[in-house]
N, C-alpha and C positions, 0 to 999 in steps of 0.2 A: 397355608404356608406362604410367606411373603415372597414376591418375585425378587430374584437376585439380579435380573437384567431386564432392561426396558428397550423398546424399539421406537425410533422416530422415523417417520416417513420423510424422505428428502427427494426433491426433484432431480438432484445431481447424483447422489450416491445411493439412492433407492432406500436402503435401510441403514440407519446409524444406531448402533447398540451402545447403551450406557449402563453403568452399574448404579446401585443405590446411592453410593457416595457421590458419584458424578451427578446424579439427579438432584441431590441436595444443593450442589454448586449451581446447577442449571436453574434451579428455582430461587436462587438468591436474588436480591434486589439489583445488584450490579449487572448480572447477566440478563435478567428479565427486562431491565431498562433498554437493552439492545434491540428488543422487539419494536422500539419506538425511535430508532436511529436509522435513517435511510442509508443504505450502502453507498449510493451514488448521488447523494445530495439532490439537487434539482434537475438531474438528468432526465427525470420523467417528463419534464416539460418539452424535451426534444424527442425522447424515446419513451412513449407512454407506459411500456411494460417495466421500466426500471424502478419499480416500487419496492423491491426486496430490501430486507433489513440486515443489519449487522448480526442479529441473533442467529439466523440460519447459516450465515457465513462462518460464524465462530464454531457452530456445531460441526460444520463440514471440515473446518481446519483440524478440529480435534480428531475426527475420523481419519483423515489423511495422515496426520502426524503419527498415530500408532500403526497405521498400515506401513509407512516407511520404516518405522522402528522395528517392526516384526520382520521385515525383509532383511534389513542390514545387520540385525543381530542374530539371525538364524545361523547356528554353528557351521553348517555347510557352506555358508556364504562369506564367512569371516576368514580372511587370509591370515596365515600364520604370523606374518610380520606386524599385524595390527592387533592380534588377539591379546597380547600382553598389555595393550593400552586400554582395554575395555574392562568394565567391572566384571567380577566373576560371573560366568555364565551359569545358568541353572536357577531353579525355583527358589533356592535358599540364598541366592546371592543378591547383589544390589540391583541387578537388571530389572526385576519387577518393580522396585521402588522408583527407578528412573522412568520407567514406562508410565507409571501413574503421574509422576511429576510432569512429564511431557504432555500428557492428555489434559491435565488441569491447566497447564501453561497455554496450550493451544486454545482451550475454551475461553480463557481469560485475556487473551492477547489484545483484545480491542475494547476492554471495559472503560478505558479512559477517553474514548472519543467524545468530542463535542457534538451538539446537535448538528445535523446535516454533515457529519463526518469531516472530511478534509477542507471543506469550503472555508477559505479565509482563516484557517487555524492559526497560522503564524502571527497574524495581526491581532488576534482576539484572545491571546493568552498572555499572562505576565512574562516578562523577559526571562529566558532560561527554562520556561516550562513548555511541555509538549504533551501530546496525548500519551506518549510513552512514560513520561515522569508521573503523570496522573495514574496511569495503569499500575505502576509500581506502588504508589500510595494506596490504591484500592486493594490490591492483592495482599499487601502486608498490613493493612489497616484493621481496625477493631471488628467491623462487621464480618469480613471474610476470615479474619483470624479465628473467630469462634468456630467457624466451619472446619478449618484446617485442624484445630486442636482436638476436635471430636472424631476425627478420622482415625481408624485403627487398621494397620499399624500407623504410628504418627508420621506426618509429612511436614516438611519445613516450608513455610510461606516464602522465605528468602530464596529457596531453590526454585520455586515456581516462578517468582518474579524474574530471576536471572534468565531462565530459559525463555520466558515470554517476551522479554525485551531484547535480549542479545547484547553482546559486548559493545557494539558500535553505538548503541543508544543508552548505554549504562556506564558512562565513564567513571573511573576511580574504583571499580569493582573488579576483583580478581576472578578470572575464570580458568578452570582446568581445561585441558584439551578436550576432555569428554564433554564438559559443559558447553564449550564452544560448538562442538559437533551437534549436540542436542538443540541448541538455539538455532543452528543453521538449518535444521529440519523445518523449523517454522519460518524463519526470517531470511533464509539464504537467497542470494541474488540469482543463483542458477536453478536450484531445485526446492526452494522454500515452498511449503505447502500452503502458506498464506496466499502466495501468488497463484499456485495451481488452482486453488478453489475459486479465487475471485475471477480469474480468467474464464473458467468453465461456467461459473454461476452468472456472472454479468452477461456473458455471451448468450446464455439461455434466456434470461429475462428480458434482455434488450431486443432479442430476435435477430441477432447477426451471427454468422458462422465463424467469424475470425478467431474467436477464442478457444476453439475446440482442437484437441490433439489427443493422442492415445496415452492418457495418463496411467492406464493400467500397466501397459508394457514399460512405460518410463519407470514407474515405482518398482516393478518386479526386477528391474535390472540395475537399481541403485546399489552401491556398495560403499563400505568404509575403506578408503584407500589412503596410502601415504602419498603426499604430494611430491611429484618429481621436482628436482632442482630447477629453478627458473632460468639458470644459466648453465649451459652444457659444460662449461669449463670450471664450474664451481659446484661441487657435490655437497657443500656444507649447509646449503640453505634449503634442502628438502627434508622430508621426514614428518612434518606435521600431518595429522590425519584430517581428512575432509570428505564430504560427500562426493563420490564420483560414480562412474557407471561402467558397465561392460560395453565394449566397443560395438557389439552387434546391435545395440539399441540407440546408437548415436543419433539416428534420424528422429527419435522421439524428443531428444533434447533440442535439436534444431527446430522441430515443430513447435515446442513450447516457447522458445525464444522468438520465433517468427510470429507466433500468436500474440505474444506480448507487444511486439512492434506494431502489428496491425490494430490491436485493440487501443493502443495509445494514439496512434495516428487517426483512427476512424471514430473512436468513442471518447476516451478520457480527455483528449485534447481537441475535441470537436469545438469549433470556434464559437458556436452559439451557446453550447454548454458552459464554456469559459466565461462568457459575459454574464450569464445568470449567476455564476459564483461571485463575480465582482459586485453585482447589484445586491446579492444577499449579504456579502461582507459589509457593504456600505450601510445597508439597513441595520444590521446588528450593531455597528459602531454607534449609530444614533439611538437605537432602541435600548441597548443594555445600559443600566444605570451609570456604570463607570466607563462605558465604551468598550468593554471587554468582559469575557468570562473570568471568574476567579479560578484558582487552582485548588480550592478546597474540595475534596472528593464528596463530602456530605452535601455541599451546595449543588455540585454537578449532578448528583443523583436525582435532584428534583427538576432537572432541565433536559428536555427531549425535543424532538422535532414537533411534537404536539403543541407545546407551549409557544414555541417560536412560530409555528405555522398559524396558530390562532391569532397571535399578535400581528403577524404579517398581513393576514386577511383583514383584521380590523383597521390597521394603519392604511391599507390600500384605499379604503372607502371613508377615511376620516382625515380630512385635510390638515387638521390641527394636531394629529398624533405624530409622535416622534417617528422619523423614518418614512413618512408618507410617500415622498417622491420615489424612493427606491422600491418600496413595497408595491406601489401602483404599477411600476414598470414590470415587476415580476408577475403579478396577478393578471394584469391586462395584456401580457405578452408584448409590451411596448418597449422592448429592450433596445439598448444602443446597437447601431448597425456597424458591421465591419466597414472600415474606411481604407485601411492600408495594411498590407503585409509585405515585408521586404522580399524582393526577388533575390536570386543568387548573385546577380550583378550588383544590386544595392548593398548586400552584405560584404561583397568584395571591396566596394568603394568605402563602406562605412560599417564596421562590424556591429555597431550599436544603432543601426538604422531605425529600428522601431522606436527606441527611446528618443532619438534625435527628432524624428518626425513628430512624435507625440508632443514634445516640448515646444517645437516650433508652432504647431497648431494651437497649443494652449496660449502661447504669447499672442498669436494673431486674433484668436476668437474668444479666449477665456477658458480656463481649465475646467469649468463646470460642464462643458460640452463634450469632453473627451475622456476616455478610459484606455488604459494600456494593460494588456495581459501577456505575460511571458511564461512559457513552460519549456522545459528541456528534459528529454530522456536520453541518457547516454547510450550509444550503440557500441559497436566494436566487439571484439572477441570476449567470450566468457571463458575464463581459464579454470577448468576443473580437471581432476585426474581421470584418466580413462584406462581401463584394464584391457590390454590388447589381446586379440584372439590367438595369435600364432605362438607367441613366446611367454605369455602370462606376465609381461612386464607392464609397468605403469608409465604412461606418457601424458603429455598435455593435450587438452582438447583443441588448443590452437593449432597443434601440429596435425590433428586428425580431421579437422572440418574447415573447409573453405567457406561454407555457409556461415558459420559462427564468426569468422573473421570479417565478413562483409555486411553483417546486419547494420544498417545505418543508424545514426542518431536521429532523433526527432526534435526539431526546434520550432516551436510555435511562438510567433511574435506578432501580436495583433493590436492595431489601434482602432478603437471604436468611436463613433460619434453619435451625438444626439440627433435624431432624424430632422429636427428643426433647422440644423445647420449643415446637414450632410451634403446637400447640393453645392452650397457655397464653398464648403471646406474641400470638397472633391475638386472643384474648379481651381481653387487657389493652389492646392497641392499639385495638380497637373501642371500648373504654370511654374511653380517654385521648387519642385521636387529635387531636380539636379542641383540647384543652388543651395538648398538646405543641406543635402548630403555632402556636397563638395566643401562647403564652409566648415563643416564639422571635421572633415578629413584634414583640411589645412590647419585648423586649430589644434588637432591632435599632433600634427607634425611639428 
């Protein structure tokens, strides 16, 4: 008798169980390709353990997505005022259909990623394209459509794509409140399982403790709640459903968002990691035939880290190969060095201090000697509904947690220089720094 369920060993979630239908999707070319796409690009050059792939992350997101779904749709956990907004509960209703859609969407949410994931993605795709738009094309395209059409009972590829991408990245497509909620389970800013998995997984493989938090208690206390009005004097703007949580587990939400803050500040925005992304992007612009990837899913299926990595290695040792200079810097660890980061005083005097200093250095020494990398993660309060203990009312997380109100933004603004001019550039900047920043301030005025 054929097995109806299969188990996958996972270092984060121990066992991930999948059905025969899910195994067919797992074995498809778009999902198997993710075995060859590194989750954190060239981060392994800084943290050697960061060699894990998008494949296991996608499996983990699928596992977490249905864990959240099962908790928030459990009849005893559904408040009467939101029950009417859900599909009919029960085995014969729509709930089992949407659970399957959610798991497929979570498994497929990253299939449109370029080689080395996010590194230089914006500059390497045609205008208007992103890994989300390519993901949508793959999910609804011919190869995956054959799989969806053979599933019994039938499942709609369009539903899977909508939930995988979410309304923010899928403009012009109408979403019901229920579909918005399901996409929030995967992509949500507060409790999205994509984030939960990558924080836990990246922390584990990189070997840092910053990304860990009690995700079991967090998930067990998630609820579907009606959002409270944003203005206490206006009760007309509340009522949409959203993922929220019971007040007793607020500390787990705080821990999740603090983990995000520390992982971005210590890992994702690590200044050496960022310059490797810049060198990789520069290599790809020279190596790719048109200076960018195409948006055709069939072409993308033949492109992984393996092909790019092999070309990078050959170019590093072949002076006449396209992209040699950038490849050599990556392979030989001869990356540009950090030269300048704005201080709080610099930013106060000139909000665009990094860009101003970068341009001034380029004018003085030549733009081929300098690189500029900017990243920003917004902080501040994350506003989600909270079910209070005492009266069973729903209030805003902002009103319940001072910690969430005070999580700072992270802004990384780095100017790097070629080591051959670093000493001269540093000396010049030391002498002209105040002049450069004040001139820009006067020009802006």
